[in-house]
C-alpha positions as CSV (number, residue, x, y, z in Angstrom):
1,X,0.0,0.0,0.0
2,X,1.2,3.5,-0.7
3,X,2.4,5.9,2.0
4,X,0.8,9.3,2.3
5,X,3.4,11.8,1.1
6,X,1.4,14.8,2.4
7,X,0.4,14.1,6.0
8,X,-2.0,16.8,6.7
9,X,-3.4,17.1,10.2
10,X,-6.2,19.5,9.6
11,X,-7.5,21.0,6.4
12,X,-9.1,24.4,6.9
13,X,-11.3,26.0,4.3
14,X,-9.8,29.4,5.2
15,X,-6.2,28.3,4.4
16,X,-6.3,29.3,0.8
17,X,-2.6,28.7,0.1
18,X,-2.8,25.0,1.2
19,X,-6.0,24.4,-0.8
20,X,-4.4,25.9,-4.0
21,X,-1.7,23.2,-3.8
22,X,-4.3,20.6,-4.4
23,X,-6.1,22.3,-7.3
24,X,-5.0,21.9,-10.9
25,X,-4.5,25.0,-13.1
26,X,-8.2,24.9,-14.1
27,X,-9.3,25.0,-10.5
28,X,-10.4,21.4,-10.2
29,X,-9.5,19.2,-7.2
30,X,-6.7,16.8,-8.1
31,X,-7.4,13.1,-7.8
32,X,-6.1,11.1,-4.9
33,X,-3.5,9.3,-6.9
34,X,-1.9,12.8,-7.6
35,X,-2.3,14.3,-4.1
36,X,-1.2,11.0,-2.4
37,X,-3.6,11.7,0.5
38,X,-5.4,9.1,2.5
39,X,-9.1,8.6,1.6
40,X,-10.2,10.4,4.7
41,X,-7.9,13.3,4.0
42,X,-9.1,13.5,0.4
43,X,-12.7,13.7,1.6
44,X,-11.8,16.5,4.1
45,X,-9.9,18.3,1.3
46,X,-12.9,18.1,-1.1
47,X,-15.2,19.4,1.6
48,X,-12.8,22.3,2.5
49,X,-12.4,23.3,-1.2
50,X,-16.2,23.3,-1.7
51,X,-16.7,25.4,1.4
52,X,-14.0,27.9,0.3
53,X,-15.7,28.1,-3.1
54,X,-19.1,28.7,-1.6
55,X,-17.6,31.5,0.7
56,X,-16.0,33.0,-2.5
57,X,-12.4,32.5,-1.1
58,X,-11.4,30.6,-4.3
59,X,-13.1,30.6,-7.7
60,X,-15.1,27.8,-9.0
61,X,-13.3,27.9,-12.4
62,X,-10.0,29.6,-13.5
63,X,-9.8,31.1,-17.0
């Protein structure tokens, strides 16, 4: 089994710089095989990104 390369303790929707590391240039959330996160961390990441988008901290799409 693969080791997690990005051990993240807590993913916060207000931490924009951390969230941007897990978005591709188009603003989509990168898949788990690229982020190397655990399944639980990937779910937390997706929830944080969606909250940040809803709060208008990061855009839904990047042109």
